[in-house]
C-alpha positions as CSV (number, residue, x, y, z in Angstrom):
1,X,9.0,-40.8,38.4
2,X,8.3,-38.1,40.9
3,X,4.8,-37.7,42.6
4,X,3.3,-40.0,40.0
5,X,4.3,-37.8,37.1
6,X,6.7,-38.9,34.4
7,X,9.8,-36.7,34.2
8,X,11.5,-36.6,30.8
9,X,14.7,-35.1,29.5
10,X,15.0,-32.0,27.3
11,X,17.8,-29.8,26.0
12,X,18.2,-26.0,26.5
13,X,20.8,-23.3,26.2
14,X,23.0,-22.5,29.1
15,X,24.7,-19.2,29.8
16,X,27.7,-20.1,27.7
17,X,25.6,-20.9,24.6
18,X,26.0,-24.7,25.0
19,X,23.1,-27.1,24.9
20,X,22.5,-28.9,28.2
21,X,20.1,-31.5,29.4
22,X,17.2,-30.3,31.4
23,X,14.2,-32.1,32.9
24,X,10.5,-31.2,32.6
25,X,7.3,-32.8,33.5
26,X,5.5,-34.7,30.7
27,X,5.6,-34.1,26.9
28,X,8.3,-34.9,24.3
29,X,11.9,-33.8,24.7
30,X,12.4,-30.1,23.5
31,X,15.6,-28.8,22.0
32,X,16.3,-25.0,22.3
33,X,18.3,-22.8,19.8
34,X,22.0,-22.6,20.2
35,X,23.7,-19.2,20.5
36,X,25.2,-19.7,17.0
37,X,21.8,-20.3,15.5
38,X,20.5,-17.1,17.2
39,X,23.4,-15.0,16.0
40,X,23.0,-16.3,12.4
41,X,19.3,-15.5,12.3
42,X,19.8,-12.0,13.6
43,X,22.6,-11.4,11.0
44,X,20.5,-12.6,8.1
45,X,17.6,-10.4,9.3
46,X,19.9,-7.4,9.5
47,X,21.2,-7.9,5.9
48,X,17.6,-8.3,4.5
49,X,16.6,-5.1,6.4
50,X,19.6,-3.2,5.0
51,X,18.5,-4.1,1.5
52,X,14.8,-3.6,1.9
53,X,14.8,-0.1,3.5
54,X,16.6,1.8,0.7
55,X,14.4,0.1,-1.9
56,X,11.3,1.0,0.1
57,X,12.4,4.7,0.3
58,X,13.1,4.8,-3.4
59,X,9.6,3.5,-4.1
60,X,8.0,6.1,-1.9
61,X,10.0,9.0,-3.4
62,X,9.2,7.7,-7.0
63,X,5.6,7.6,-6.1
64,X,5.6,11.2,-4.8
65,X,7.2,12.4,-8.1
66,X,4.5,10.6,-10.1
67,X,1.8,11.8,-7.8
68,X,2.7,15.5,-8.3
69,X,2.6,15.1,-12.1
70,X,-0.8,13.4,-11.9
71,X,-2.1,16.2,-9.6
72,X,-1.0,18.9,-12.2
73,X,-2.8,17.1,-15.0
74,X,-5.9,17.0,-12.8
75,X,-5.6,20.7,-12.2
76,X,-5.1,21.4,-15.9
77,X,-8.3,19.3,-16.7
78,X,-10.3,21.2,-14.0
79,X,-9.1,24.6,-15.2
80,X,-10.0,23.8,-18.8
81,X,-13.5,22.4,-17.9
82,X,-14.2,25.5,-15.7
83,X,-13.2,27.9,-18.5
84,X,-15.6,26.1,-20.9
85,X,-18.4,26.1,-18.3
86,X,-18.0,29.8,-17.5
87,X,-17.1,30.8,-21.1
88,X,-14.4,32.8,-19.4
89,X,-10.7,32.5,-18.6
90,X,-8.9,30.4,-16.1
91,X,-5.2,30.1,-15.4
92,X,-2.8,27.5,-13.9
93,X,-0.2,29.8,-12.2
94,X,3.5,29.7,-12.6
95,X,6.1,30.6,-10.0
96,X,7.2,33.3,-12.3
97,X,5.4,36.6,-12.5
98,X,6.7,37.0,-16.1
99,X,5.1,33.8,-17.1
100,X,1.9,34.7,-15.4
101,X,1.6,38.1,-17.1
102,X,0.6,41.3,-15.4
103,X,-3.1,41.5,-16.2
104,X,-5.9,40.7,-13.8
105,X,-5.4,36.9,-13.7
106,X,-1.7,37.2,-13.8
107,X,-1.6,39.6,-10.9
108,X,-3.9,37.4,-8.9
109,X,-1.6,34.5,-9.5
110,X,1.5,36.3,-8.2
111,X,4.0,33.5,-7.8
112,X,1.5,30.9,-6.4
113,X,2.9,28.0,-8.3
114,X,0.3,25.4,-9.1
115,X,-2.7,27.4,-8.0
116,X,-5.6,28.0,-10.4
117,X,-7.5,31.3,-10.7
118,X,-10.6,32.1,-12.7
119,X,-11.7,35.4,-14.2
120,X,-14.9,36.8,-12.8
121,X,-17.1,39.9,-13.2
122,X,-17.4,42.0,-10.1
123,X,-20.7,43.5,-8.9
124,X,-19.7,46.9,-10.4
125,X,-19.0,45.3,-13.8
126,X,-15.2,45.3,-13.5
127,X,-13.1,42.3,-14.2
128,X,-11.8,40.4,-11.2
129,X,-10.2,37.1,-10.3
130,X,-10.8,34.5,-7.6
131,X,-9.0,31.3,-6.7
132,X,-10.5,28.1,-8.0
133,X,-7.9,25.5,-6.9
134,X,-5.2,25.5,-4.2
135,X,-1.6,24.5,-5.3
136,X,-0.9,20.8,-4.9
137,X,0.7,20.2,-1.6
138,X,3.5,18.1,-3.0
139,X,4.9,21.2,-4.7
140,X,5.8,22.6,-1.3
141,X,7.7,19.5,-0.3
142,X,11.4,20.1,0.5
143,X,12.5,17.1,-1.6
144,X,10.6,18.2,-4.7
145,X,11.9,21.1,-6.8
146,X,10.3,23.1,-9.6
147,X,12.8,23.2,-12.5
148,X,10.3,24.6,-15.0
149,X,6.7,25.7,-14.5
150,X,5.0,27.7,-17.3
151,X,1.6,29.3,-16.8
152,X,-1.3,28.0,-18.9
153,X,-4.4,30.2,-19.5
154,X,-7.6,28.6,-20.8
155,X,-10.1,30.4,-22.9
156,X,-13.8,29.7,-23.0
157,X,-13.2,27.4,-26.0
158,X,-11.0,25.2,-23.8
159,X,-7.7,26.0,-25.5
160,X,-4.6,26.7,-23.4
161,X,-2.5,29.7,-24.2
162,X,0.6,31.4,-22.9
163,X,-0.8,34.2,-20.8
164,X,-0.9,37.6,-22.5
165,X,-0.5,36.0,-26.0
166,X,-2.5,34.2,-28.6
167,X,0.0,31.4,-28.8
168,X,-1.2,27.9,-27.8
169,X,1.0,26.1,-25.3
170,X,3.1,23.6,-27.1
171,X,5.8,22.0,-24.9
172,X,6.8,21.5,-21.3
173,X,4.3,23.0,-18.8
174,X,6.2,21.6,-15.7
175,X,9.4,19.9,-15.0
176,X,9.7,18.6,-11.4
177,X,12.7,16.9,-9.8
178,X,13.2,15.0,-6.6
179,X,16.4,15.5,-4.6
180,X,15.7,12.2,-2.8
181,X,16.3,10.2,-6.0
182,X,19.7,9.7,-7.8
183,X,18.1,8.2,-10.9
184,X,14.8,8.7,-12.6
185,X,14.5,11.9,-10.6
186,X,12.7,14.1,-13.1
187,X,9.2,14.1,-14.6
188,X,7.5,16.4,-17.0
189,X,4.0,17.5,-17.8
190,X,3.8,18.3,-21.5
191,X,1.0,20.1,-23.5
192,X,0.5,19.9,-27.3
193,X,-1.4,22.4,-29.3
194,X,-3.0,24.0,-26.2
195,X,-5.3,21.0,-25.7
196,X,-3.6,17.7,-25.2
197,X,-1.3,17.0,-22.3
198,X,0.7,14.0,-21.2
199,X,3.2,12.9,-18.5
200,X,6.7,11.8,-19.5
201,X,8.3,8.7,-18.1
202,X,10.7,9.5,-15.2
203,X,14.2,10.3,-16.4
204,X,17.6,11.1,-14.9
205,X,18.9,14.7,-14.8
206,X,20.5,17.1,-12.4
207,X,18.3,18.9,-9.9
208,X,19.0,22.6,-9.6
């Protein structure tokens, strides 16, 4: 008893990592962590972190790959609806001038992969083109690569054709791969009969 207060014993860690008896005023005895317990806790946390971080990065990169495919489907849908509304032509642009063709829409596309242009009539009655949609930002990411990207031109009837032809698109529109993934690193947007499109499940293949 000191100054009328009850002094009780407690245990704490000393500089050598050993528990020692200390005194404090009031309350129940308190036991601190030993150095061994502290090291064990830090080691377990480091192991869990080493496992979690790669899995988290894989999840993020997989999501980016799926997102770019969904964005392309959205662009195809908007290009088709705009063509029907205007009863004119719209085009989802390729990164290849050959795929885009060399007419008004194709020339406007250049190599602006993923952009959408629409055909318009100028004030003097001539045919022109103006940009309807910007390319999806994910296509410019350094970790995503365009393996295949075919242009799609919609008519006023809402059918998608290979530019410069009367052949409906039937096959892969875009094949995108991620250099950040070692498995399930490719995804494709596929069109059937110039009107239906779908997204493939991610699959494993070599990025160029």
